[in-house]
C-alpha positions in Angstrom: -68.4 83.4 15.8 -69.4 85.0 19.0 -72.2 87.5 19.3 -71.2 91.2 19.6 -71.9 91.1 23.4 -69.4 88.2 23.7 -66.4 90.3 22.8 -63.5 89.7 25.3 -63.6 92.0 28.3 -60.6 93.2 30.3 -61.4 94.8 33.7 -58.4 96.3 35.6 -59.0 97.1 39.2 -56.9 99.9 40.7 -56.9 102.3 43.6 -55.6 105.9 44.0 -53.0 105.0 46.7 -51.7 102.0 44.8 -48.0 102.2 43.9 -48.2 99.7 41.0 -51.4 101.0 39.5 -49.7 103.6 37.3 -48.0 100.8 35.4 -51.3 98.9 35.3 -53.0 101.9 33.8 -50.2 102.2 31.2 -50.6 98.5 30.2 -54.3 99.0 30.1 -54.0 102.0 27.8 -51.7 100.0 25.5 -54.2 97.1 25.4 -57.0 99.4 24.5 -55.1 100.7 21.5 -53.7 97.4 20.4 -56.9 95.4 20.8 -59.9 97.5 19.8 -62.1 94.3 19.8 -61.5 93.9 23.5 -63.7 95.9 25.9 -61.2 97.4 28.3 -62.3 99.1 31.6 -60.3 100.6 34.4 -62.2 100.3 37.7 -60.9 102.7 40.4 -62.2 101.1 43.6 -61.8 104.4 45.4 -64.4 106.2 43.2 -66.4 103.4 41.7 -69.6 101.9 43.1 -68.9 98.7 41.3 -68.3 95.8 43.6 -65.2 93.8 42.6 -65.6 90.1 41.9 -64.4 87.7 44.7 -61.0 87.0 43.1 -60.0 90.7 43.4 -58.1 90.7 46.7 -55.5 93.4 45.9 -54.8 96.1 43.4 -53.9 96.1 40.6 -55.8 93.0 39.5 -56.5 92.1 35.8 -59.7 90.2 35.1 -60.3 88.8 31.6 -63.8 87.6 30.9 -64.6 87.3 34.6 -61.4 85.3 35.4 -58.5 86.8 37.3 -55.5 86.5 35.1 -53.0 88.6 37.1 -52.6 89.9 40.7 -50.2 92.8 40.0 -49.3 94.2 36.6 -48.4 91.7 34.0 -45.7 92.4 31.4 -47.0 93.6 28.0 -46.1 90.2 26.5 -48.2 88.4 29.1 -51.2 90.5 28.7 -51.0 90.5 24.9 -50.8 86.7 24.9 -53.9 86.5 27.1 -55.8 88.9 24.9 -54.8 87.1 21.7 -56.0 83.8 23.2 -59.3 85.4 24.2 -59.9 86.8 20.7 -59.0 83.5 19.1 -61.4 81.7 21.5 -64.2 84.2 20.7 -63.8 83.5 16.9 -64.0 79.8 17.3 
């Protein structure tokens, strides 16, 4: 089993003028409720001093455990499958 600091982490990069970011925030909120073991963070690039990783070239971008998994908002089914896989990997 992974150490507590190895829990899966989902970072979602958004911006205030982004048309698709409302949907990204909704998927993120659902993920936070459905997967409490996953650390979920929304990073608004307009207000955050956090520098995005190199793979973040547009918003919204979903990054799971430091790996870009979606440019644009994935469907709930897609993100749920990715999070399930990350949780399973953490447990092994």
